[in-house]
C-alpha positions in Angstrom: 0.0 0.0 0.1 1.3 3.7 -1.3 -0.1 6.2 1.6 -0.1 9.5 0.3 -1.4 12.7 3.2 -1.6 16.4 3.4 -0.7 18.4 4.7 2.1 16.8 7.3 2.2 17.1 11.3 0.5 18.4 13.7 -2.9 18.0 12.0 -5.2 15.8 13.7 -7.2 14.0 10.6 -4.8 13.9 7.6 -6.4 12.7 4.2 -5.9 9.6 3.5 -5.1 8.4 -0.3 -4.5 4.3 -1.2 -3.5 3.3 -4.4 -4.6 -0.2 -4.0 -8.5 -1.6 -3.1 -8.7 -1.9 0.7 -11.4 -4.2 2.8 -13.1 -1.6 5.0 -11.1 -3.3 7.6 -7.9 -3.1 5.9 -8.7 0.6 5.2 -9.2 1.7 9.3 -6.3 -0.6 10.4 -4.3 1.3 7.9 -6.0 4.7 9.2 -5.2 4.0 12.5 -1.4 3.5 11.5 -1.0 6.0 9.6 -2.7 8.6 12.5 -0.7 6.9 15.0 2.4 7.4 13.1 1.8 11.2 11.7 0.6 13.1 14.9 2.1 13.0 18.4 1.6 15.2 21.1 4.4 16.5 23.0 4.8 16.6 26.8 7.0 18.8 29.3 8.6 17.8 32.6 7.1 21.3 34.6 8.0 20.1 38.1 10.0 17.0 39.4 10.9 15.7 43.2 12.5 13.0 45.0 10.4 9.9 46.5 11.2 7.4 49.3 12.0 5.0 46.3 12.6 6.5 43.4 11.1 10.2 41.8 8.0 11.8 40.5 7.7 14.0 37.5 4.9 16.2 36.8 4.1 16.5 33.0 2.2 19.1 30.7 1.0 18.7 27.1 2.1 21.3 25.0 0.4 19.9 21.6 -2.1 17.1 21.3 -2.5 13.8 19.9 -4.5 12.6 17.2 -7.7 11.3 18.5 -8.7 13.8 21.3 -9.6 13.6 24.6 -5.7 14.0 25.8 -4.7 13.7 29.2 -3.1 16.9 29.5 -1.3 16.7 33.0 -0.1 13.0 33.5 2.5 12.2 35.9 5.4 9.8 36.0 6.4 7.8 39.3 9.6 5.8 38.8 10.4 3.4 41.9 13.2 1.8 42.4 12.0 -1.9 43.0 15.0 -3.7 43.5 18.8 -3.9 42.7 17.7 -5.2 39.3 14.1 -4.3 39.0 13.0 -0.6 37.8 9.4 0.4 37.5 8.2 3.3 35.6 4.4 4.3 35.7 2.9 6.9 33.8 -0.6 7.9 34.8 -3.0 10.6 35.1 -2.9 12.1 38.7 -6.3 13.9 38.3 -8.6 11.2 37.1 -8.2 7.8 38.3 -7.8 5.4 35.4 -8.0 1.5 34.7 -5.2 -0.4 36.0 -4.5 -4.1 36.6 -5.2 -5.3 39.5 -4.5 -8.6 41.6 -1.1 -9.4 39.4 1.5 -8.2 41.1 3.1 -10.3 43.6 6.1 -8.1 44.2 5.8 -5.7 47.2 6.5 -2.3 46.8 9.6 -1.1 48.9 9.6 1.4 51.2 13.0 2.2 51.1 15.2 2.2 47.4 17.8 -0.8 47.2 21.0 -0.1 48.7 22.3 -1.1 45.2 21.2 -0.5 41.4 22.2 -2.5 38.4 20.4 0.3 36.5 20.2 4.1 35.7 17.3 6.1 34.8 17.5 9.7 33.2 15.0 11.6 31.6 14.5 14.5 29.1 12.5 17.8 30.1 11.4 18.9 26.7 10.2 17.1 25.5 9.9 14.0 27.9 11.4 11.5 27.8 13.3 8.7 29.6 15.9 6.1 29.4 17.2 2.9 31.5 20.8 1.8 31.3 23.1 -0.6 32.7 25.1 0.4 35.7 27.8 -1.4 34.7 28.9 -0.7 30.7 26.4 1.8 30.3 24.1 -0.3 27.6 20.9 1.7 27.1 18.0 -0.8 27.3 15.0 1.2 26.5 15.2 5.0 25.4 12.0 6.8 24.2 13.8 10.1 23.9 12.5 12.3 20.7 10.2 9.7 20.0 6.2 9.6 20.1 4.6 9.4 23.2 0.7 10.1 23.1 -1.8 9.9 26.5 -5.4 10.0 26.0 -8.3 8.0 26.7 -8.4 5.5 24.0 -4.6 5.8 22.8 -1.5 5.7 24.6 1.7 5.2 22.7 5.1 5.1 23.6 8.1 4.2 21.9 12.0 3.0 22.3 15.0 2.9 20.0 16.0 -0.3 19.5 19.8 -1.9 18.4 19.7 -3.1 14.6 18.0 -6.4 14.1 17.4 -6.7 17.6 17.1 -10.4 19.6 13.3 -10.5 21.2 11.2 -13.0 22.5 7.7 -13.1 24.1 5.1 -10.8 23.2 2.5 -13.8 23.1 0.6 -15.7 22.8 1.0 -16.6 19.6 2.4 -19.7 17.2 5.6 -18.1 16.1 9.3 -19.4 16.1 11.1 -18.2 19.4 13.2 -15.3 18.7 10.5 -12.8 17.2 11.0 -11.3 13.6 11.8 -7.8 12.8 10.0 -5.5 10.7 7.4 -7.6 10.2 4.3 -5.6 8.1 2.3 -6.6 11.1 2.2 -5.6 14.7 2.7 -7.9 17.6 -1.0 -7.6 18.8 -2.0 -8.2 22.9 -5.8 -9.3 23.0 -6.9 -13.1 23.9 -8.6 -14.4 21.2 -10.5 -17.9 20.3 -9.0 -18.9 17.1 -7.3 -22.1 16.4 -3.3 -21.6 16.1 -2.8 -19.9 12.7 0.6 -18.9 12.6 1.5 -15.2 13.7 -1.7 -14.0 15.2 -2.9 -13.4 18.1 -4.0 -16.2 20.2 -5.7 -17.4 23.6 -3.0 -15.7 26.3 -2.2 -11.8 26.6 1.5 -11.5 27.5 2.9 -8.1 27.2 6.2 -9.1 28.2 9.9 -9.4 25.9 12.9 -10.4 26.8 15.8 -9.3 24.6 19.6 -10.6 24.1 22.6 -8.2 23.8 26.2 -9.0 23.5 25.3 -12.1 25.9 23.4 -9.8 28.5 19.6 -10.3 28.9 17.0 -7.5 30.2 13.1 -7.7 29.9 10.4 -5.2 29.9 6.8 -5.7 31.2 4.0 -3.7 30.3 1.2 -4.0 33.1 -2.1 -3.3 30.8 -4.7 -5.9 30.0 -6.3 -3.5 27.4 -5.8 -4.3 23.3 -2.3 -3.4 22.1 -0.5 -3.6 19.0 3.4 -3.8 19.6 5.7 -3.4 16.3 8.9 -4.1 16.2 10.2 -1.5 13.1 12.3 0.9 11.9 14.7 0.5 14.5 12.5 0.8 17.5 9.6 -1.1 19.6 6.2 1.0 20.1 3.4 -0.1 21.8 -0.2 1.4 20.7 -2.2 0.8 23.6 -6.4 1.6 24.0 -6.6 2.0 27.1 -5.2 2.1 31.0 -1.8 3.4 32.1 1.8 2.8 31.1 3.0 1.0 33.7 6.5 -0.5 32.7 8.5 -2.9 35.0 12.4 -3.3 33.7 14.6 -6.4 34.9 18.1 -6.1 34.5 19.3 -9.8 34.7 21.9 -9.7 33.2 21.6 -13.5 32.6 18.6 -14.8 31.0 17.6 -17.0 33.6 18.1 -14.0 36.5 15.9 -11.7 34.0 13.3 -14.4 34.0 13.3 -15.0 37.6 13.0 -11.2 38.4 10.3 -11.3 35.9 7.9 -14.3 37.6 9.2 -12.4 41.0 7.0 -9.3 39.9 3.9 -11.7 38.6 4.0 -14.9 40.9 6.4 -17.5 40.8 4.8 -21.0 39.1 2.1 -23.2 40.8 3.6 -25.9 42.4 1.5 -28.8 40.9 0.8 -32.4 42.2 3.4 -35.3 41.3 0.8 -37.2 39.1 0.1 -34.2 37.1 3.3 -34.8 35.8 2.6 -37.9 34.4 1.0 -39.2 31.2 -2.3 -38.1 30.1 -5.1 -39.4 27.6 -8.0 -37.3 26.3 -10.2 -36.8 23.4 -13.2 -34.9 22.1 -15.4 -37.2 20.7 -15.9 -40.4 23.6 -19.2 -40.8 22.8 -19.7 -43.0 26.1 -18.5 -43.8 29.3 -17.7 -47.3 28.1 -15.4 -45.8 25.3 -13.7 -43.9 28.0 -13.4 -47.2 30.1 -12.2 -49.2 27.1 -9.1 -46.3 26.4 -8.5 -46.9 30.0 -8.2 -51.0 30.0 -6.6 -51.0 26.4 -3.5 -48.7 28.2 -3.3 -51.2 30.5 -3.3 -54.2 28.2 -0.3 -52.9 26.2 1.2 -51.8 29.3 1.6 -48.4 28.7 1.8 -45.7 31.7 -1.3 -43.8 32.1 -1.6 -41.7 35.1 -4.6 -39.7 34.4 -7.8 -39.9 32.0 -10.1 -37.1 31.0 -13.1 -36.1 29.3 -14.2 -33.3 26.8 -17.7 -31.7 26.8 -19.2 -35.1 25.5 -19.8 -36.2 29.6 -22.3 -33.5 29.8 -26.2 -33.7 29.1 -26.9 -31.1 26.7 -23.3 -29.6 27.3 -24.5 -28.0 30.1 -21.8 -27.6 33.1 -21.8 -29.5 36.2 -24.4 -32.1 34.8 -23.7 -35.9 33.2 -25.3 -37.3 30.5 -27.9 -40.2 31.6 -27.8 -42.0 28.9 -24.4 -42.4 27.7 -22.4 -41.0 31.1 -24.6 -42.3 34.1 -23.7 -40.4 36.9 -23.4 -43.7 39.2 -21.1 -45.6 36.7 -18.9 -42.3 36.3 -18.3 -42.3 40.0 -17.7 -45.8 39.6 -15.0 -45.8 37.0 -13.5 -42.4 38.8 -13.2 -45.1 42.2 -11.7 -47.9 40.0 -9.1 -45.2 38.6 -8.2 -44.1 42.1 -7.9 -47.7 43.0 -5.1 -48.5 40.6 -3.5 -45.4 41.6 -5.0 -42.8 38.4 -6.7 -39.7 38.6 -9.3 -37.7 36.6 -9.9 -34.6 35.1 -13.2 -33.1 33.6 -13.9 -30.3 31.4 -15.6 -27.2 32.4 -16.5 -24.0 30.1 -17.9 -20.8 31.4 -20.8 -20.4 29.3 -23.9 -21.2 31.9 -26.7 -22.8 29.7 -30.0 -19.9 29.9 -32.3 -23.0 30.9 -35.1 -22.3 33.6 -35.1 -24.9 36.3 -31.2 -25.3 35.6 -29.5 -24.7 39.0 -26.7 -23.4 37.8 -28.4 -20.8 36.2 -31.0 -20.3 39.1 -28.5 -19.3 41.0 -26.3 -17.4 39.2 -29.5 -15.3 38.3 -30.3 -15.1 42.1 -26.8 -14.2 43.2 -26.3 -11.5 40.4 -22.8 -12.7 39.1 -23.3 -12.7 35.5 -21.6 -10.2 33.3 -24.5 -7.4 32.0 -24.7 -6.0 28.6 -25.1 -2.4 28.3 -28.8 -2.8 29.4 -27.7 -3.6 32.9 -29.6 -7.4 32.3 -27.2 -10.3 32.0 -25.4 -10.9 29.1 -26.5 -13.1 26.4 -23.6 -15.3 24.4 -23.7 -18.4 22.4 -21.4 -21.4 22.8 -21.9 -25.3 23.1 -25.3 -25.5 25.4 -26.9 -22.4 22.9 -27.6 -19.3 24.7 -25.8 -18.5 28.2 -25.0 -16.3 30.5 -21.1 -16.0 31.7 -19.8 -15.6 35.5 -18.3 -12.4 35.9 -15.1 -13.7 38.2 -14.1 -10.2 39.3 -17.5 -10.3 41.5 -16.9 -10.4 44.8 -19.8 -13.2 45.2 -18.5 -15.2 42.3 -16.2 -17.1 43.7 -18.8 -19.0 46.2 -21.3 -19.6 43.3 -18.3 -21.3 41.6 -17.4 -23.6 44.4 -21.0 -24.2 45.2 -21.4 -25.8 41.9 -18.5 -27.8 41.9 -19.3 -28.9 45.4 -22.9 -29.8 44.7 -21.6 -31.5 41.7 -19.2 -33.5 43.2 -21.7 -34.5 45.9 -24.7 -35.3 44.0 -23.2 -37.3 41.6 -20.4 -39.2 43.6 -17.7 -38.0 41.2 -14.5 -37.5 42.8 -12.6 -35.6 39.8 -8.7 -34.6 40.7 -8.5 -31.4 38.5 -10.6 -29.4 36.0 -9.8 -28.2 32.4 -11.3 -24.8 31.8 -11.4 -23.5 28.2 -13.3 -21.2 26.0 -12.3 -18.2 28.3 -11.2 -15.7 25.9 -14.6 -14.9 26.2 -15.6 -17.5 23.3 -18.6 -16.5 21.8 -20.2 -18.3 18.5 -21.7 -15.0 17.5 -19.6 -11.5 16.8 -20.9 -9.3 19.6 -24.6 -9.7 21.3 -26.4 -12.9 20.3 -28.6 -13.9 18.1 -28.0 -10.5 16.4 -24.4 -11.3 15.8 -23.6 -7.8 16.3 -22.3 -6.0 18.9 -24.6 -3.4 21.1 -23.2 0.3 21.6 -23.4 1.3 24.8 -26.2 3.7 26.1 -26.0 7.3 26.6 -22.4 7.5 25.5 -20.3 9.0 22.6 -17.4 6.3 23.1 -18.3 2.8 21.8 -15.7 0.2 23.2 -16.2 -2.0 20.0 -15.0 1.0 17.8 -12.5 2.9 19.4 -10.4 5.4 17.3 -6.9 3.3 17.3 -8.1 -0.4 15.6 -5.7 -2.7 16.9 -5.2 -5.4 14.2 -6.5 -8.6 15.8 -5.4 -11.0 13.1 -7.0 -8.6 10.7 -10.9 -8.9 12.3 -12.8 -6.7 14.8 -11.9 -6.2 18.5 -15.2 -8.1 19.2 -14.7 -10.9 16.6 -15.4 -14.4 18.0 -16.0 -13.1 21.7 -18.8 -10.8 23.2 -19.4 -7.0 22.9 -16.7 -5.1 24.2 -19.6 -2.6 25.7 -20.4 -5.4 28.3 -20.1 -4.5 31.8 -18.1 -6.2 34.5 -18.2 -6.0 38.3 -14.8 -4.3 38.1 -14.8 -2.2 35.0 -15.8 -2.9 31.2 -15.2 -5.6 29.4 -13.1 -2.9 27.9 -10.9 -3.2 30.5 -11.4 -6.8 31.3 -11.3 -8.8 28.3 -7.6 -10.0 28.4 -7.7 -11.0 32.0 -11.4 -13.1 31.7 -9.4 -16.6 31.7 -7.0 -15.3 34.1 -9.6 -14.5 37.1 -11.7 -17.8 36.1 -8.2 -19.7 36.5 -7.4 -18.0 39.9 -10.8 -18.6 41.2 -10.8 -22.2 39.9 -7.6 -23.3 41.7 -8.7 -21.3 44.9 -11.8 -23.4 44.6 -10.8 -26.9 43.5 -7.4 -27.0 46.3 -10.1 -26.1 49.2 -12.8 -28.6 48.1 -10.0 -31.2 47.8 -7.6 -29.8 50.7 -4.7 -30.9 48.5 -2.7 -29.5 45.4 -5.1 -30.0 41.9 -4.2 -29.7 38.4 -6.1 -26.5 36.5 -5.4 -26.4 32.8 -6.7 -23.1 31.3 -6.7 -22.1 27.8 -6.5 -18.6 28.2 -3.9 -16.6 30.3 -2.7 -12.9 31.0 0.6 -12.2 32.5 1.0 -14.3 36.3 -1.7 -16.5 35.5 1.0 -19.8 35.7 0.9 -18.9 39.8 -2.4 -21.1 39.4 -2.5 -23.0 36.6 -1.0 -25.1 33.8 -1.6 -24.1 30.3 -2.1 -26.0 26.7 -1.4 -24.4 23.5 -4.8 -24.9 22.3 -6.3 -26.4 19.0 -3.3 -27.2 17.4 -3.1 -29.3 13.6 -1.8 -32.8 12.8 0.8 -32.0 10.8 5.0 -31.6 10.9 4.9 -27.8 11.0 3.0 -27.8 14.4 5.1 -30.5 15.9 8.0 -28.1 15.4 6.0 -24.9 16.7 5.3 -26.6 19.9 9.0 -26.3 21.0 8.6 -22.4 20.6 5.4 -22.6 22.0 6.6 -24.2 25.2 9.6 -22.1 25.5 8.0 -19.0 25.3 5.1 -20.2 28.1 8.1 -21.2 30.5 9.9 -16.7 30.3 5.8 -16.0 30.8 6.0 -18.2 33.9 3.8 -21.4 33.1 6.0 -24.1 32.9 3.4 -26.8 33.2 2.7 -26.4 29.0 2.3 -28.9 26.4 0.8 -29.1 22.9 -1.9 -31.9 21.8 0.4 -35.1 21.3 0.0 -35.9 17.6 -2.0 -33.0 17.0 -6.1 -32.1 17.4 -7.5 -31.1 14.0 -6.8 -33.2 11.2 -5.6 -37.0 10.6 -2.1 -37.7 12.1 -0.5 -40.3 10.6 1.4 -43.2 12.1 5.0 -41.3 11.2 3.8 -37.9 12.9 2.3 -39.9 16.1 5.2 -41.9 16.7 7.7 -38.6 16.5 5.4 -36.7 18.2 4.8 -38.8 21.1 9.0 -38.9 21.1 8.7 -35.3 21.8 5.9 -34.7 23.9 7.5 -37.8 26.3 9.3 -34.8 27.3 6.8 -32.0 27.6 6.7 -30.8 30.7 2.5 -31.6 30.8 2.3 -34.3 28.7 -1.5 -35.1 26.9 -2.6 -37.3 23.9 -6.0 -35.5 22.7 -7.6 -35.2 19.6 -10.9 -33.3 17.7 -14.1 -35.3 17.2 -14.7 -36.7 14.0 -11.1 -37.6 13.4 -9.0 -41.0 13.4 -7.9 -42.3 16.7 -4.6 -41.7 17.6 -4.1 -43.1 21.5 -0.7 -44.9 21.5 -2.0 -48.4 20.8 -3.4 -47.6 17.6 -0.7 -47.9 15.1 0.8 -51.5 15.5 2.9 -53.3 17.8 6.3 -51.8 16.4 5.0 -48.4 17.4 3.3 -49.3 20.3 6.5 -50.6 21.7 8.2 -47.3 21.1 5.7 -45.3 22.7 6.1 -47.5 25.3 9.3 -46.8 26.0 9.3 -43.1 25.1 7.0 -43.1 27.9 8.9 -45.0 30.2 11.7 -42.5 29.6 9.9 -39.8 31.0 8.5 -41.8 34.2 12.1 -42.1 34.7 13.0 -38.5 34.4 9.8 -37.5 37.0 12.4 -37.1 39.9 14.1 -34.2 37.8 11.1 -33.0 36.7 9.6 -32.4 39.6 12.4 -30.9 41.3 12.6 -28.2 38.5 9.1 -27.6 39.2 9.9 -27.2 42.9 12.7 -24.4 41.8 10.6 -22.8 39.8 7.6 -22.6 42.7 10.6 -21.4 44.9 12.1 -19.4 43.1 11.2 -18.3 39.5 12.2 -19.6 36.1 11.7 -22.5 33.9 11.8 -26.2 33.7 12.4 -26.5 29.4 14.7 -23.5 28.3 16.0 -22.4 25.3 19.8 -23.2 25.3 20.8 -20.2 25.1 19.8 -19.6 28.9 22.6 -21.9 29.5 25.1 -20.4 26.9 24.3 -17.2 26.4 27.3 -15.8 24.7 27.0 -18.4 21.9 25.5 -16.2 19.0 24.2 -19.1 17.2 21.8 -20.3 20.2 19.9 -17.3 19.9 17.4 -18.6 17.0 17.6 -21.8 18.1 14.2 -23.7 18.6 14.8 -27.2 17.2 17.0 -28.2 20.2 16.6 -27.7 24.1 17.5 -27.9 27.6 15.6 -29.5 30.5 16.9 -27.7 33.3 20.5 -26.8 33.1 21.3 -31.0 32.5 19.4 -32.5 29.9 19.6 -31.4 26.1 17.3 -33.1 23.6 17.3 -33.4 19.8 14.3 -34.4 18.1 13.1 -35.5 14.7 10.8 -32.5 13.7 10.6 -33.4 9.7 8.9 -36.0 7.6 10.8 -39.2 6.6 13.9 -38.2 8.6 15.8 -41.3 9.6 18.7 -39.6 11.5 18.8 -35.8 13.0 21.6 -32.7 13.2 22.5 -31.6 16.8 24.2 -28.5 17.7 26.6 -28.9 21.0 27.5 -25.5 22.7 31.3 -25.7 23.5 32.3 -25.2 27.1 30.8 -28.7 28.3 31.1 -32.6 27.5 27.8 -33.7 26.6 27.3 -37.9 27.0 24.4 -39.4 25.1 21.9 -40.9 27.7 21.5 -43.8 25.7 24.4 -45.2 23.8 26.6 -43.6 26.2 28.6 -42.1 23.4 30.6 -38.7 24.2 31.2 -34.9 22.0 32.9 -32.7 23.5 31.3 -29.4 22.8 32.7 -27.2 20.6 30.1 -25.3 19.1 29.7 -28.0 15.9 26.9 -29.6 14.5 26.9 -33.4 14.3 24.6 -36.2 13.5 23.2 -38.5 14.9 21.0 -41.7 13.8 17.2 -41.5 14.8 15.2 -44.6 13.3 11.6 -43.7 13.4 11.4 -47.1 16.0 14.0 -45.5 18.4 13.9 -42.6 20.8 15.0 -38.9 20.8 18.6 -38.5 20.9 18.7 -36.9 25.0 22.5 -35.6 26.0 23.7 -35.2 29.6 25.8 -32.3 30.3 29.2 -32.3 31.7 29.1 -31.3 35.5 25.5 -32.4 36.2 23.9 -34.9 38.1 20.3 -36.1 37.0 18.0 -38.0 39.8 16.0 -40.7 38.1 13.7 -43.5 39.1 12.7 -47.0 37.4 9.6 -46.2 36.0 6.3 -48.0 36.4 2.3 -47.8 34.8 1.6 -44.8 36.8 3.3 -41.8 39.6 1.9 -44.1 42.3 3.7 -47.0 41.4 6.9 -45.4 39.7 7.1 -43.7 43.6 7.8 -46.5 45.5 10.9 -48.0 42.9 14.5 -47.2 43.3 16.2 -44.2 42.4 18.7 -44.3 40.1 21.6 -41.1 39.5 23.1 -40.4 36.4 26.8 -38.1 37.0 28.1 -36.6 34.3 31.9 -35.3 35.5 33.1 -32.6 34.2 37.2 -32.0 33.6 37.6 -31.3 36.9 36.0 -34.5 38.4 33.1 -32.5 39.7 29.6 -32.6 39.2 26.2 -31.0 41.3 22.2 -31.7 41.5 19.5 -32.0 43.4 16.5 -33.7 44.5 13.2 -32.8 46.1 10.9 -34.7 47.8 7.7 -34.9 48.9 4.5 -36.6 49.4 3.7 -35.2 46.0 0.0 -33.3 46.8 -0.1 -31.5 50.0 -0.7 -27.9 49.8 1.6 -26.3 52.4 4.4 -29.3 52.4 6.9 -26.9 51.7 5.8 -23.9 54.2 5.3 -26.6 57.2 8.4 -28.4 55.9 7.1 -31.9 55.3 9.8 -32.5 52.7 13.2 -33.8 51.6 15.3 -31.5 49.8 18.9 -33.2 48.9 21.8 -31.6 47.7 24.3 -34.2 45.5 27.7 -33.5 44.6 31.2 -35.2 43.5 34.2 -33.4 44.4 37.6 -34.7 45.9 36.5 -38.5 44.5 33.1 -38.9 46.5 29.2 -38.4 46.0 27.9 -36.5 48.7 24.2 -36.9 49.6 23.4 -33.7 52.0 20.1 -33.2 52.7 19.3 -29.8 53.8 15.6 -30.7 55.0 14.3 -33.9 56.4 10.8 -33.3 56.7 9.7 -35.8 55.4 11.3 -38.9 54.3 8.8 -41.6 53.4 9.3 -41.7 49.6 12.8 -42.1 49.7 13.9 -45.1 48.2 17.1 -47.0 47.9 19.3 -45.7 45.0 20.3 -49.4 43.1 22.2 -47.9 40.4 24.9 -45.3 39.6 25.7 -44.3 36.2 29.0 -42.1 35.8 30.2 -40.3 32.9 33.6 -38.7 32.3 34.7 -41.5 35.2 39.0 -41.6 34.9 40.6 -44.0 37.1 39.9 -43.8 41.2 37.9 -40.2 40.1 35.1 -41.7 42.6 35.8 -44.2 45.1 33.5 -43.3 47.9 29.4 -42.4 48.4 28.7 -40.4 51.8 25.3 -39.8 53.2 25.8 -36.7 55.5 22.8 -37.5 57.6 21.1 -40.8 59.2 17.8 -40.4 56.9 19.6 -40.7 53.7 21.5 -43.9 54.6 18.3 -45.9 52.9 18.9 -43.8 49.9 22.3 -44.9 49.6 22.4 -48.4 51.2 
């Protein structure tokens, strides 16, 4: 598109002429981009002063922005939160604006930190600010001389960036790990119910990015839930936001791991999942009867395939009504007996719950919601009418103070009346998804009453994948208790996740598994996530890796993709390869759509079944290592899977690598991602020796690529990094059984003959096991030819099992000749 305009800045409504025929939405989007680029407000600093934890600046507008309703006198509050976290908050001091509630988990300080690894500076006319590293002076964020607008419904701020920046995050979307630069479309942050098309905004809203420069990392988080476009173009990053305030947090790193932990300190460290949730899961939309569901469990057992958790999609419901069962196909009494049998076998059960409550007189959840007044409201103040699987519905408002008790009552009544003692809950369709674009049944949004501003048609049109802001969702003019949907849309899944986690764990009195589709910054503090409705094809097998790695940065480590794909027909080869990779996912589940061919692991003949069995046995053998990584993420923040550059930040070849990944610090996986392959190229970073976990081959890392055999009926090539100790356990058919088996330690000595590792053990489900000290944490190390087993806590030793095998890589003559247990409790461990 060639765009011509007259006259130039500062005209508020320049004429637009397009040389190509465009659709109405494209013209609207191009117009908003043009206005945003051409017309900028200017602000000067008119007053400044120190505060106990930073400084405050008062601004005065000197020229207006493009759309009107300018905030004439915004304030800037600078807070030195910690040595490595800086907050810059730009807001309207005269009129309270929308700010995101209940996301920040970090306490704002009363006093400044003793040391600060950053510097903040600003210019006065016009106002701009910069954030630098204290050491070396690298400028991380610099708005000086770039557009800054602060209007009621349009806020924009830009920062200069280095040429071809190395940036990650800004999700959720299907994309490579490293984000493309100079992309023609912006990174829209706005929760959206739409399959999994590449690049377009999807289910979650995460306005955070991590940037790498010269081996060092920093991150930028904009705490804002309104719709926004973020452009990475022309030597800068630009935020175009349609409401709220500009509330920036800067994390200084300098390592990628440190920057992400600092971000998690802000939004909340990840939820600590129950041990069983790390086992293998089976689900599909289309198990039409309970007998089909039971047959799947029986076939897993008959084929000696590990299975921890069986799931049901909406098939079990009566007419797709929440908190009901189909009396013919899923009789409640038979479901209760089925779940009891799962429990007797050491297995668990998870069921689906959607937020839409069917409008159905006599249906208790509907009647109770009306009585309690907890449904979202339309512009006329009546309960909002949407449409999803059961037909016309109302949606609970999870910002309403009475909704959590309503939600508890529905789950508890269902559990008590049916006897179905479920173990976890799957919350879907919570963007909010709607089968109408706006109001139903009109399939168009209503404009608000008595207002000149229509939230469905704001002056700046975010890209939103080329669709209106209300596409596939409810009217943006609808109202919730805390504010309008215009402000809260991308928080719906987050608020439902928080409420559901609290309700279920209060009810069960133990840790549970809540898996959500929609998410926001901090959702991982409550729940897990799956990557949504992917496709049974080879590109989506690959995209699962950057999808999982990015969610780790967003603070949701328990995440995975639907193994073998959700939409479309898989093939034996693709499903085999997907199980090889998926067996290493943090959250590992086979799931597909109604009407698609069966894809359970036993469907493809004995050879592939045997291979998948081995893949799952590898997963179960690694669960002590995974569980310890989840404990660390919960305790101090951080990742379970991580990109290779997290461990080797000075290797530029790793900055875009998303076909390999690290599990923790000590395991590297190199999966097959292409059809017909019988070998795979694996890259080995310098600075470590790598030991093949299975064939015991040795590779000296020198920044080189090496080809390894990867037969279809084999396993993913997994390498142990020198210097690490990986705790493992003999696998079984579920985690109850495997936790009764002996441990083994895989020790990979470095060139100094040393190695370190750790092992966390508790009962796997108690809510307060860490707070109450009911766990054992063991530090493992090799030094001076001795393997030392040193527990720093021994509150619960019930799940300690003996170590019956040591695998030691890099062993030189007499390099290990003694094993020492530092406390009596662990003598059993090394007997």
